[in-house]
MDTraj code that builds the backbone (N, CA, C; nanometers):
import mdtraj as md
import numpy as np

residues = "MET ARG ILE VAL GLN ILE ALA ALA GLU PHE SER PRO LEU ALA LYS ALA GLY GLY LEU GLY GLU VAL LEU LEU GLY LEU SER ARG GLU LEU SER ARG PHE PRO ASP LEU GLU VAL ASP VAL ILE LEU PRO LYS TYR ASP PHE ILE ASP LEU LYS LYS ILE ASP ASN LEU ARG LEU GLU VAL PRO ASP PHE LYS CYS LEU GLU LYS GLY ALA LEU HIS ALA ASN ALA MET TRP CYS GLY SER ALA GLU GLY CYS ARG LEU HIS LEU LEU GLU ALA ARG HIS SER SER GLY PHE PHE HIS ARG GLY THR ILE TYR GLY CYS GLU ASP ASP ILE ALA ARG PHE ILE TYR PHE SER ARG ALA ALA LEU GLU TYR LEU LYS LEU LYS LYS GLN PRO ILE ASP VAL LEU HIS LEU HIS ASP TRP HIS VAL SER LEU CYS ALA PRO LEU VAL ARG GLY LEU PHE ALA SER GLU ILE GLN VAL LYS THR ILE LEU LEU THR ILE HIS ASN SER GLU TYR GLN GLY LYS CYS ALA ALA ALA ASP LEU ASP".split()
xyz = np.array([
    [0.0836, -0.1168, 0.0000],
    [0.0000, 0.0000, 0.0000],
    [0.0889, 0.1242, 0.0000],
    [0.0546, 0.2193, -0.0839],
    [0.1330, 0.3426, -0.0962],
    [0.0592, 0.4581, -0.0304],
    [0.1262, 0.5237, 0.0632],
    [0.0715, 0.6390, 0.1342],
    [0.1600, 0.7589, 0.1038],
    [0.0981, 0.8658, 0.0579],
    [0.1708, 0.9899, 0.0323],
    [0.1145, 1.0958, 0.1262],
    [0.2021, 1.1551, 0.2049],
    [0.1635, 1.2618, 0.2964],
    [0.2209, 1.3936, 0.2451],
    [0.1370, 1.4955, 0.2442],
    [0.1804, 1.6281, 0.2009],
    [0.1545, 1.7238, 0.3168],
    [0.2572, 1.8002, 0.3532],
    [0.2445, 1.8892, 0.4689],
    [0.3411, 2.0060, 0.4577],
    [0.3193, 2.1039, 0.5444],
    [0.4067, 2.2213, 0.5508],
    [0.5209, 2.2028, 0.6494],
    [0.5086, 2.1033, 0.7383],
    [0.6089, 2.0833, 0.8430],
    [0.6493, 1.9369, 0.8527],
    [0.7716, 1.9150, 0.8985],
    [0.8226, 1.7819, 0.9307],
    [0.9371, 1.8020, 1.0289],
    [0.9138, 1.7584, 1.1519],
    [1.0137, 1.7766, 1.2566],
    [1.1300, 1.6791, 1.2377],
    [1.2494, 1.7169, 1.2646],
    [1.2984, 1.8453, 1.3134],
    [1.3408, 1.9406, 1.2019],
    [1.3220, 1.9030, 1.0769],
    [1.3714, 1.9844, 0.9653],
    [1.2966, 2.1165, 0.9489],
    [1.1646, 2.1099, 0.9615],
    [1.0802, 2.2281, 0.9432],
    [0.9655, 2.2166, 1.0424],
    [0.9789, 2.2877, 1.1537],
    [0.8820, 2.2735, 1.2614],
    [0.8470, 2.4100, 1.3176],
    [0.7161, 2.4372, 1.3234],
    [0.6701, 2.5603, 1.3858],
    [0.5827, 2.5283, 1.5067],
    [0.5259, 2.4092, 1.5073],
    [0.4371, 2.3689, 1.6158],
    [0.4233, 2.2178, 1.6165],
    [0.3077, 2.1733, 1.6610],
    [0.2838, 2.0303, 1.6753],
    [0.2700, 1.9539, 1.5449],
    [0.2325, 2.0198, 1.4369],
    [0.2141, 1.9518, 1.3084],
    [0.3399, 1.8752, 1.2679],
    [0.4548, 1.9385, 1.2799],
    [0.5803, 1.8738, 1.2412],
    [0.6081, 1.7489, 1.3209],
    [0.5784, 1.7539, 1.4501],
    [0.6007, 1.6376, 1.5362],
    [0.5033, 1.5249, 1.5053],
    [0.3775, 1.5589, 1.4814],
    [0.2777, 1.4567, 1.4478],
    [0.3142, 1.3888, 1.3160],
    [0.3533, 1.4685, 1.2172],
    [0.3891, 1.4110, 1.0873],
    [0.5094, 1.3188, 1.1001],
    [0.6075, 1.3582, 1.1794],
    [0.7235, 1.2731, 1.2028],
    [0.6816, 1.1423, 1.2696],
    [0.6072, 1.1500, 1.3784],
    [0.5667, 1.0297, 1.4507],
    [0.4824, 0.9363, 1.3658],
    [0.3867, 0.9916, 1.2947],
    [0.3002, 0.9096, 1.2093],
    [0.3795, 0.8453, 1.0967],
    [0.4629, 0.9217, 1.0309],
    [0.5430, 0.8689, 0.9191],
    [0.6382, 0.7606, 0.9667],
    [0.7021, 0.7853, 1.0782],
    [0.7950, 0.6883, 1.1356],
    [0.7238, 0.5573, 1.1679],
    [0.6092, 0.5675, 1.2318],
    [0.5343, 0.4480, 1.2712],
    [0.4837, 0.3710, 1.1490],
    [0.4296, 0.4412, 1.0513],
    [0.3808, 0.3752, 0.9298],
    [0.4946, 0.3080, 0.8536],
    [0.6104, 0.3712, 0.8526],
    [0.7260, 0.3170, 0.7792],
    [0.7771, 0.1862, 0.8388],
    [0.7375, 0.1548, 0.9604],
    [0.7809, 0.0303, 1.0249],
    [0.7120, -0.0928, 0.9653],
    [0.5983, -0.0720, 0.8971],
    [0.5250, -0.1834, 0.8377],
    [0.5822, -0.2139, 0.6992],
    [0.6296, -0.3368, 0.6768],
    [0.6948, -0.3693, 0.5499],
    [0.6039, -0.3609, 0.4272],
    [0.4736, -0.3720, 0.4472],
    [0.3830, -0.3675, 0.3321],
    [0.3349, -0.2256, 0.3004],
    [0.3869, -0.1256, 0.3732],
    [0.3497, 0.0129, 0.3483],
    [0.4679, 0.0895, 0.2886],
    [0.4399, 0.1632, 0.1844],
    [0.5377, 0.2528, 0.1224],
    [0.4920, 0.3945, 0.1561],
    [0.5705, 0.4660, 0.2362],
    [0.5299, 0.5968, 0.2872],
    [0.6231, 0.7052, 0.2350],
    [0.5651, 0.8078, 0.1746],
    [0.6407, 0.9221, 0.1245],
    [0.5859, 1.0495, 0.1879],
    [0.6752, 1.1414, 0.2193],
    [0.6375, 1.2722, 0.2735],
    [0.6865, 1.3785, 0.1771],
    [0.5972, 1.4696, 0.1399],
    [0.6336, 1.5816, 0.0520],
    [0.6178, 1.7106, 0.1306],
    [0.7230, 1.7917, 0.1316],
    [0.7160, 1.9222, 0.1948],
    [0.8009, 2.0209, 0.1159],
    [0.7794, 2.1505, 0.1393],
    [0.8605, 2.2498, 0.0693],
    [1.0075, 2.2403, 0.1104],
    [1.0950, 2.2722, 0.0186],
    [1.2392, 2.2789, 0.0485],
    [1.2679, 2.4223, 0.0950],
    [1.2376, 2.4446, 0.2233],
    [1.2619, 2.5762, 0.2821],
    [1.4116, 2.6048, 0.2831],
    [1.4465, 2.7310, 0.2733],
    [1.5880, 2.7695, 0.2710],
    [1.6593, 2.7461, 0.4038],
    [1.5874, 2.7307, 0.5125],
    [1.6501, 2.7128, 0.6431],
    [1.6720, 2.5659, 0.6805],
    [1.6260, 2.4725, 0.5993],
    [1.6423, 2.3306, 0.6314],
    [1.7909, 2.2949, 0.6300],
    [1.8346, 2.2282, 0.7344],
    [1.9720, 2.1810, 0.7425],
    [1.9825, 2.0535, 0.6588],
    [2.0307, 2.0662, 0.5385],
    [2.0351, 1.9538, 0.4443],
    [2.1287, 1.8424, 0.4908],
    [2.2178, 1.8723, 0.5854],
    [2.3075, 1.7694, 0.6392],
    [2.2305, 1.6657, 0.7210],
    [2.1095, 1.7011, 0.7632],
    [2.0267, 1.6085, 0.8411],
    [1.9479, 1.5114, 0.7528],
    [1.9657, 1.5244, 0.6206],
    [1.8940, 1.4378, 0.5272],
    [1.9935, 1.3408, 0.4652],
    [1.9688, 1.2124, 0.4839],
    [2.0557, 1.1080, 0.4303],
    [2.0277, 1.0860, 0.2824],
    [2.1342, 1.0622, 0.2082],
    [2.1245, 1.0283, 0.0658],
    [2.0431, 1.1294, -0.0145],
    [2.0589, 1.2559, 0.0164],
    [1.9862, 1.3602, -0.0555],
    [2.0340, 1.3654, -0.2003],
    [1.9375, 1.3613, -0.2911],
    [1.9718, 1.3675, -0.4335],
    [1.8616, 1.4392, -0.5095],
    [1.8984, 1.4932, -0.6226],
    [1.8026, 1.5599, -0.7093],
    [1.7272, 1.4523, -0.7866],
    [1.6005, 1.4382, -0.7600],
    [1.5191, 1.3336, -0.8226],
    [1.4624, 1.3785, -0.9570],
    [1.4015, 1.4971, -0.9598],
    [1.3453, 1.5525, -1.0834],
    [1.4030, 1.6935, -1.0963],
    [1.4972, 1.7134, -1.1894],
    [1.5668, 1.8425, -1.1971],
    [1.4806, 1.9588, -1.2447],
    [1.3750, 1.9320, -1.3198],
    [1.2952, 2.0429, -1.3709],
    [1.1562, 1.9932, -1.4098],
    [1.0553, 2.0519, -1.3482],
    [0.9175, 2.0322, -1.3924],
    [0.8436, 2.1621, -1.3674],
    [0.7381, 2.1840, -1.4404],
    [0.6690, 2.3127, -1.4382],
    [0.5398, 2.3072, -1.3576],
    [0.5021, 2.4245, -1.3101],
    [0.3750, 2.4420, -1.2402],
    [0.3137, 2.5733, -1.2880],
    [0.1872, 2.5681, -1.3231],
    [0.1154, 2.6861, -1.3719],
    [0.0673, 2.7696, -1.2538],
    [0.0916, 2.8990, -1.2615],
    [0.0413, 2.9921, -1.1621],
    [0.0179, 3.1260, -1.2291],
    [-0.1036, 3.1772, -1.2185],
    [-0.1414, 3.3059, -1.2781],
    [-0.1037, 3.3142, -1.4252],
    [-0.1296, 3.2087, -1.4987],
    [-0.1091, 3.2076, -1.6431],
    [0.0338, 3.1870, -1.6887],
    [0.1267, 3.1667, -1.5971],
    [0.2669, 3.1457, -1.6342],
    [0.3175, 3.0141, -1.5751],
    [0.4088, 2.9520, -1.6478],
    [0.4713, 2.8294, -1.5985],
    [0.5967, 2.8650, -1.5195],
    [0.6117, 2.8008, -1.4049],
    [0.7260, 2.8263, -1.3181],
    [0.8024, 2.6963, -1.2963],
    [0.9338, 2.7073, -1.2891],
    [1.0202, 2.5900, -1.2734],
    [1.0241, 2.5436, -1.1283],
    [1.0399, 2.4132, -1.1127],
    [1.0533, 2.3486, -0.9826],
    [1.1498, 2.2330, -0.9968],
    [1.1965, 2.1844, -0.8837],
    [1.2758, 2.0617, -0.8799],
    [1.2306, 1.9827, -0.7581],
    [1.2506, 1.8526, -0.7622],
    [1.2170, 1.7689, -0.6473],
    [1.3414, 1.6952, -0.6028],
    [1.3713, 1.7066, -0.4737],
    [1.4830, 1.6389, -0.4099],
    [1.4276, 1.5240, -0.3274],
    [1.5036, 1.4188, -0.3110],
    [1.4584, 1.3100, -0.2242],
    [1.5739, 1.2607, -0.1387],
    [1.5381, 1.2037, -0.0271],
    [1.6333, 1.1491, 0.0677],
    [1.5559, 1.0910, 0.1838],
    [1.6228, 1.0723, 0.2952],
    [1.5525, 1.0219, 0.4129],
    [1.6028, 1.0939, 0.5373],
    [1.5127, 1.1062, 0.6329],
    [1.5453, 1.1681, 0.7609],
    [1.4566, 1.1053, 0.8672],
    [1.5158, 1.0799, 0.9818],
    [1.4400, 1.0238, 1.0930],
    [1.3715, 0.8921, 1.0532],
    [1.4328, 0.8189, 0.9602],
    [1.3768, 0.6912, 0.9173],
    [1.2614, 0.7024, 0.8196],
    [1.2401, 0.8207, 0.7637],
    [1.1280, 0.8446, 0.6727],
    [1.1787, 0.8907, 0.5364],
    [1.1067, 0.8496, 0.4330],
    [1.1424, 0.8908, 0.2962],
    [1.0807, 1.0279, 0.2676],
    [1.1669, 1.1240, 0.2327],
    [1.1247, 1.2618, 0.2109],
    [1.1412, 1.3041, 0.0665],
    [1.0534, 1.3938, 0.0264],
    [1.0631, 1.4606, -0.1033],
    [1.0503, 1.6095, -0.0739],
    [1.1490, 1.6861, -0.1136],
    [1.1509, 1.8301, -0.0881],
    [1.1287, 1.9046, -0.2187],
    [1.0200, 1.9791, -0.2240],
    [0.9857, 2.0550, -0.3435],
    [1.0599, 2.1875, -0.3434],
    [1.1485, 2.2041, -0.4392],
    [1.2205, 2.3304, -0.4564],
    [1.1453, 2.4146, -0.5580],
    [1.0720, 2.5131, -0.5076],
    [0.9970, 2.6036, -0.5953],
    [1.0921, 2.7127, -0.6426],
    [1.1147, 2.7180, -0.7712],
    [1.2055, 2.8194, -0.8271],
    [1.1257, 2.9399, -0.8779],
    [1.0224, 2.9700, -0.8054],
    [0.9305, 3.0786, -0.8376],
    [0.9987, 3.2117, -0.8092],
    [0.9729, 3.3112, -0.8920],
    [1.0371, 3.4415, -0.8754],
    [0.9996, 3.5098, -0.7436],
    [0.8908, 3.4696, -0.6803],
    [0.8506, 3.5277, -0.5522],
    [0.9287, 3.4713, -0.4345],
    [1.0120, 3.3709, -0.4592],
    [1.0914, 3.3132, -0.3512],
    [1.0055, 3.2591, -0.2385],
    [0.8985, 3.1894, -0.2751],
    [0.7985, 3.1428, -0.1790],
    [0.8553, 3.0753, -0.0541],
    [0.9576, 2.9943, -0.0698],
    [1.0083, 2.9171, 0.0442],
    [1.1536, 2.9513, 0.0760],
    [1.1909, 3.0730, 0.0398],
    [1.3261, 3.1245, 0.0669],
    [1.3157, 3.2501, 0.1522],
    [1.2477, 3.2366, 0.2638],
    [1.2222, 3.3524, 0.3496],
    [1.2597, 3.3276, 0.4950],
    [1.3227, 3.2139, 0.5218],
    [1.3652, 3.1857, 0.6577],
    [1.2539, 3.1513, 0.7548],
    [1.1332, 3.1279, 0.7051],
    [1.0197, 3.0987, 0.7921],
    [0.9211, 3.0066, 0.7216],
    [0.8404, 2.9387, 0.8017],
    [0.7358, 2.8536, 0.7442],
    [0.6091, 2.9346, 0.7218],
    [0.5686, 3.0094, 0.8226],
    [0.4439, 3.0865, 0.8176],
    [0.4694, 3.2322, 0.8519],
    [0.3652, 3.3120, 0.8299],
    [0.3701, 3.4515, 0.8709],
    [0.3996, 3.5484, 0.7585],
    [0.4005, 3.5023, 0.6361],
    [0.4225, 3.5909, 0.5215],
    [0.2873, 3.6423, 0.4714],
    [0.2863, 3.7622, 0.4175],
    [0.1621, 3.8207, 0.3653],
    [0.0969, 3.7333, 0.2597],
    [0.1763, 3.6597, 0.1868],
    [0.1229, 3.5782, 0.0767],
    [0.1210, 3.4288, 0.1096],
    [0.0988, 3.3936, 0.2366],
    [0.0939, 3.2518, 0.2736],
    [-0.0084, 3.1749, 0.1903],
    [-0.1217, 3.2359, 0.1627],
    [-0.2232, 3.1679, 0.0814],
    [-0.1640, 3.1323, -0.0543],
    [-0.1041, 3.2283, -0.1230],
    [-0.0450, 3.2046, -0.2557],
    [0.0681, 3.1020, -0.2473],
    [0.1500, 3.1100, -0.1439],
    [0.2627, 3.0168, -0.1267],
    [0.2138, 2.8726, -0.1191],
    [0.1126, 2.8490, -0.0368],
    [0.0691, 2.7115, -0.0168],
    [-0.0249, 2.6624, -0.1261],
    [-0.0943, 2.7537, -0.1927],
    [-0.1675, 2.7128, -0.3131],
    [-0.0662, 2.6643, -0.4172],
    [0.0399, 2.7398, -0.4339],
    [0.1435, 2.7007, -0.5297],
    [0.2058, 2.5669, -0.4908],
    [0.2419, 2.5517, -0.3652],
    [0.3012, 2.4255, -0.3185],
    [0.2075, 2.3079, -0.3446],
    [0.0790, 2.3246, -0.3160],
    [-0.0183, 2.2176, -0.3375],
    [-0.0225, 2.1758, -0.4834],
    [-0.0317, 2.2730, -0.5703],
    [-0.0392, 2.2423, -0.7143],
    [0.0922, 2.1805, -0.7636],
    [0.2050, 2.2338, -0.7211],
    [0.3346, 2.1809, -0.7650],
    [0.3566, 2.0389, -0.7140],
    [0.3135, 2.0100, -0.5912],
    [0.3259, 1.8733, -0.5382],
    [0.2457, 1.7757, -0.6240],
    [0.1287, 1.8184, -0.6681],
    [0.0472, 1.7316, -0.7548],
    [0.1085, 1.7176, -0.8938],
    [0.1706, 1.8229, -0.9433],
    [0.2406, 1.8122, -1.0729],
    [0.3506, 1.7061, -1.0633],
    [0.4195, 1.7035, -0.9513],
    [0.5229, 1.6021, -0.9280],
    [0.4609, 1.4617, -0.9243],
    [0.3526, 1.4460, -0.8495],
    [0.2884, 1.3144, -0.8410],
    [0.2363, 1.2689, -0.9768],
    [0.1929, 1.3640, -1.0576],
    [0.1487, 1.3313, -1.1942],
    [0.2649, 1.2733, -1.2748],
    [0.3821, 1.3319, -1.2613],
    [0.5006, 1.2823, -1.3317],
    [0.5391, 1.1415, -1.2878],
    [0.5197, 1.1118, -1.1592],
    [0.5579, 0.9812, -1.1046],
    [0.4734, 0.8673, -1.1606],
    [0.3502, 0.8953, -1.1951],
    [0.2595, 0.7943, -1.2542],
    [0.2487, 0.6689, -1.1689],
    [0.2491, 0.6861, -1.0368],
    [0.2345, 0.5724, -0.9458],
    [0.1023, 0.5860, -0.8720],
    [0.0218, 0.4806, -0.8722],
    [-0.1050, 0.4873, -0.7986],
    [-0.0815, 0.5127, -0.6498],
    [-0.1734, 0.5843, -0.5898],
    [-0.1651, 0.6183, -0.4481],
    [-0.2868, 0.5580, -0.3788],
    [-0.2630, 0.4820, -0.2745],
    [-0.3746, 0.4253, -0.1990],
    [-0.4342, 0.5279, -0.1039],
    [-0.3479, 0.6009, -0.0338],
    [-0.3951, 0.7049, 0.0582],
    [-0.3134, 0.8318, 0.0358],
    [-0.3828, 0.9388, 0.0032],
    [-0.3212, 1.0716, -0.0044],
    [-0.3613, 1.1421, 0.1242],
    [-0.2642, 1.1597, 0.2157],
    [-0.2919, 1.2182, 0.3461],
    [-0.2451, 1.3632, 0.3456],
    [-0.3399, 1.4536, 0.3578],
    [-0.3140, 1.5971, 0.3554],
    [-0.3230, 1.6508, 0.4978],
    [-0.2294, 1.7389, 0.5330],
    [-0.2218, 1.7886, 0.6703],
    [-0.2462, 1.9391, 0.6755],
    [-0.3583, 1.9766, 0.7329],
    [-0.3988, 2.1146, 0.7593],
    [-0.4306, 2.1928, 0.6313],
    [-0.4716, 2.3184, 0.6531],
    [-0.5223, 2.3998, 0.5434],
    [-0.4187, 2.4213, 0.4339],
    [-0.2925, 2.4192, 0.4688],
    [-0.1859, 2.4535, 0.3748],
    [-0.1920, 2.3702, 0.2474],
    [-0.2349, 2.2467, 0.2599],
    [-0.2367, 2.1568, 0.1438],
    [-0.3760, 2.0995, 0.1162],
    [-0.4773, 2.1523, 0.1839],
    [-0.6133, 2.0999, 0.1658],
    [-0.6646, 2.1175, 0.0234],
    [-0.6131, 2.2149, -0.0483],
    [-0.6540, 2.2358, -0.1875],
    [-0.6201, 2.1148, -0.2754],
    [-0.5260, 2.0337, -0.2324],
    [-0.4915, 1.9134, -0.3095],
    [-0.6122, 1.8223, -0.3296],
    [-0.7027, 1.8175, -0.2319],
    [-0.8176, 1.7272, -0.2410],
    [-0.9054, 1.7574, -0.3627],
    [-0.9580, 1.8789, -0.3777],
    [-1.0392, 1.9036, -0.4974],
    [-0.9574, 1.9019, -0.6270],
    [-0.8312, 1.9425, -0.6189],
    [-0.7486, 1.9398, -0.7401],
    [-0.7249, 1.7976, -0.7901],
    [-0.6995, 1.7042, -0.6985],
    [-0.6697, 1.5676, -0.7405],
    [-0.7962, 1.4987, -0.7941],
    [-0.9118, 1.5394, -0.7464],
    [-1.0384, 1.4827, -0.7949],
    [-1.0910, 1.5576, -0.9169],
    [-1.0408, 1.6778, -0.9409],
    [-1.0868, 1.7583, -1.0536],
    [-0.9814, 1.7687, -1.1618],
    [-0.8958, 1.8670, -1.1498],
    [-0.7943, 1.8986, -1.2503],
    [-0.7019, 1.7804, -1.2825],
    [-0.6662, 1.7003, -1.1814],
    [-0.5711, 1.5909, -1.2005],
    [-0.6377, 1.4528, -1.2012],
    [-0.7693, 1.4486, -1.2109],
    [-0.8435, 1.3220, -1.1971],
    [-0.7988, 1.2139, -1.2952],
    [-0.7664, 1.2520, -1.4159],
    [-0.7278, 1.1511, -1.5153],
    [-0.5788, 1.1176, -1.5110],
    [-0.5017, 1.1915, -1.4314],
    [-0.3562, 1.1739, -1.4321],
    [-0.2969, 1.1187, -1.3032],
    [-0.3688, 1.1325, -1.1925],
    [-0.3202, 1.0813, -1.0649],
    [-0.4269, 0.9881, -1.0087],
    [-0.3905, 0.8631, -0.9910],
    [-0.4849, 0.7648, -0.9365],
    [-0.4734, 0.7630, -0.7844],
    [-0.5806, 0.8037, -0.7177],
    [-0.5845, 0.8060, -0.5717],
    [-0.7110, 0.7352, -0.5260],
    [-0.6953, 0.6353, -0.4403],
    [-0.8123, 0.5643, -0.3867],
    [-0.8808, 0.6444, -0.2770],
    [-0.8030, 0.6918, -0.1798],
    [-0.8597, 0.7595, -0.0631],
    [-0.7833, 0.8876, -0.0352],
    [-0.8580, 0.9941, -0.0082],
    [-0.7982, 1.1211, 0.0334],
    [-0.8379, 1.1445, 0.1784],
    [-0.7387, 1.1730, 0.2608],
    [-0.7604, 1.1984, 0.4026],
    [-0.7057, 1.3364, 0.4355],
    [-0.7878, 1.4199, 0.4975],
    [-0.7434, 1.5515, 0.5439],
    [-0.7474, 1.5511, 0.6951],
    [-0.6338, 1.5748, 0.7578],
    [-0.6274, 1.5870, 0.9026],
    [-0.6124, 1.7342, 0.9377],
    [-0.7033, 1.7818, 1.0226],
    [-0.6956, 1.9189, 1.0722],
    [-0.6276, 1.9121, 1.2083],
    [-0.5086, 1.9660, 1.2158],
    [-0.4300, 1.9606, 1.3386],
    [-0.4629, 2.0756, 1.4325],
    [-0.5002, 2.1900, 1.3766],
    [-0.5309, 2.3059, 1.4591],
    [-0.6366, 2.3895, 1.3872],
    [-0.7596, 2.3824, 1.4356],
    [-0.8700, 2.4536, 1.3690],
    [-0.8619, 2.6045, 1.3878],
    [-0.7720, 2.6494, 1.4734],
    [-0.7500, 2.7918, 1.4944],
    [-0.6977, 2.8583, 1.3664],
    [-0.6183, 2.7855, 1.2906],
    [-0.5598, 2.8371, 1.1658],
    [-0.6328, 2.7726, 1.0493],
    [-0.6995, 2.8576, 0.9681],
    [-0.7872, 2.8036, 0.8647],
    [-0.7472, 2.8395, 0.7230],
    [-0.6546, 2.9272, 0.7030],
    [-0.6137, 2.9604, 0.5668],
    [-0.7259, 3.0181, 0.4831],
    [-0.8029, 3.1059, 0.5401],
    [-0.9157, 3.1645, 0.4692],
    [-0.8646, 3.2480, 0.3524],
    [-0.9367, 3.2347, 0.2400],
    [-0.8978, 3.3109, 0.1223],
    [-1.0215, 3.3480, 0.0420],
    [-1.0021, 3.4308, -0.0563],
    [-1.1102, 3.4718, -0.1450],
    [-1.1137, 3.3811, -0.2673],
    [-1.2268, 3.3750, -0.3317],
    [-1.2395, 3.2934, -0.4530],
    [-1.1367, 3.3336, -0.5581],
    [-1.1037, 3.4620, -0.5645],
    [-1.0059, 3.5100, -0.6617],
    [-0.8679, 3.4487, -0.6383],
    [-0.8378, 3.4138, -0.5121],
    [-0.7081, 3.3504, -0.4820],
    [-0.6946, 3.2151, -0.5490],
    [-0.8075, 3.1511, -0.5749],
    [-0.8048, 3.0160, -0.6307],
    [-0.7942, 3.0132, -0.7823],
    [-0.8024, 3.1295, -0.8458],
    [-0.7880, 3.1363, -0.9917],
    [-0.6507, 3.0877, -1.0324],
])
top = md.Topology()
chain = top.add_chain()
for i, resn in enumerate(residues, 1):
    res = top.add_residue(resn, chain, resSeq=i)
    for name in ("N", "CA", "C"):
        top.add_atom(name, md.element.get_by_symbol(name[0]), res)
traj = md.Trajectory(xyz[None], top)
């Protein structure tokens, strides 16, 4: 069974609160089962200590993601940390979405995580591997659910989509225009 988790945090590499710790614990525990293939996708923030990632390599050197009518370059790195298989999305967007020294608190957090959600799905589309469970963590990546059932329905095979809300205090509210 293949489980893909998409999140904004993964402790200790990128942690702002409990989400990173929960994702680490869950991923670690699931990875102990030999019949489960577990992947974690998160942004390649500029502050991540890459020395903490074993066997880090460039997996996909260039793939595009559409945003506001323009295609933007991305790359996907893979390796392992804390016993978990990681994929780090390097967004080469001119806005420097994940090159700000922080996970949250930017004026354009909505745009940043909408972009990350779409780019993560573009990567999964390239992989062409069926997914049994797509586990989305918090509002940051919740847009993946309708996108994978709508825009990517014919290109990404997903049996089950699971959204875990870790903190209902933070909701990522946005306007319909943000979703264009």
